[in-house]
N, C-alpha and C positions, 0 to 999 in steps of 0.2 A: 600421565596425566591427571592432576587429582579431580577430585569431584568440582571445586569450586571453578575448575579451569574448565570442566567437561560443559558447567553448568553457564557458564557465562558464553563459550562458544554455541552453546544448542540458544540461547538466548540471542545471540547476534545472527543468526542463521532466522529465527523465527520473525526477527526484525527485517532482516533483508528480505525475506520470503514476503510480507506482508509489504514491503513496500514496492514491490514489483507488482504484484497483485493489485495497488491500489491503480497503479500505471496502467493497467491493463483494461480493468473495471472503467475508467475515465475515459480513455478512446472507443472503449465496445460502446459504452453511453451514450456519446456525442455521434457515433455512428450510425446506431439506432434512430437516436433522437431526429437527426438531417434525415434517414429514411423514409419515418414515419411523418415528418413535416414536409416532406415533398411528394410523398405520396397524398396526403391529406391536400394541401394547394393543389395539387393536379388532378384527382379525381372524386374528393369527396362536395356532396351537394348539402352536409349537414353540419351548421356551425356548432354543434355539441363536441362531433368528434375531435377539434381543436385540444381538447382537454387530454386525449391519448397520450401525443407526443410530451407533452408540458407534465405529465404524472412520470413518463416513462426519464424524463430528465430527473425530474424531483428522485424517483426513487433511486438513478444511479451515484445521485451527488450523495443522498443518505447511505449509499453502500461505501462510497471511497470515506466519507467521514467516518463511518463506523470504523474502519480500516486504521486511517488513520489515529483514531482514540486509542485504538488496542495498541498500537505500536508506542505511542505514546504510556499508555501504562505498563508494558514491559518495559522502556527504556527507563520510568520513573523506578521501577521496582525492584530493577538490577540492581540501585546501586545503594540500598539499603542493605545494612549489616548490622547485625543484632550480637555480632562475638568483640568481645575486646580486639581493638585496635593495637598494631605496635606501638602506637604514640600514647599509649595507656589510659584512653577513654573508654570504659567500660558501658556506658548505655548505649544506645540505641542510635546511631551516627552515619550518616552516608558514607559511602565508599567510592573510590575510583579504585575498580579492580586492576584495571590495566596498569596504573602507577603505582598499586600499591601505599597508598598515602588514604590519609582519614580527613575528611572534611567535617566541621562542628555545625557548620550553617544545617539549616533546615531543606533549603531549596537549590543545594547541589545539582549544575549541571547535570544531565549523562554524559559518556565520553562520545 
């Protein structure tokens, strides 16, 4: 296995791990939010404590968003190649590593 193939496999594993973490964080956030909202509705007489479930929900969404953006950055960074492509292009181009072809567009979607 070459260095490029190792790097590609490692990046794909990182993307898969963060995708799984994103789903788990979302489910845990919803469960904690529902629990806090229920407890607040049943036992709290202070109206100011209604903010606590909402802050929990916002923090969970921020965590999911940061994981999503991290996966996007990894996905975009793995298609950039500064080495010459087999098709003769010597500048920085997006490369589809799985298929071994070059793309001259700057907004090439990840595989």
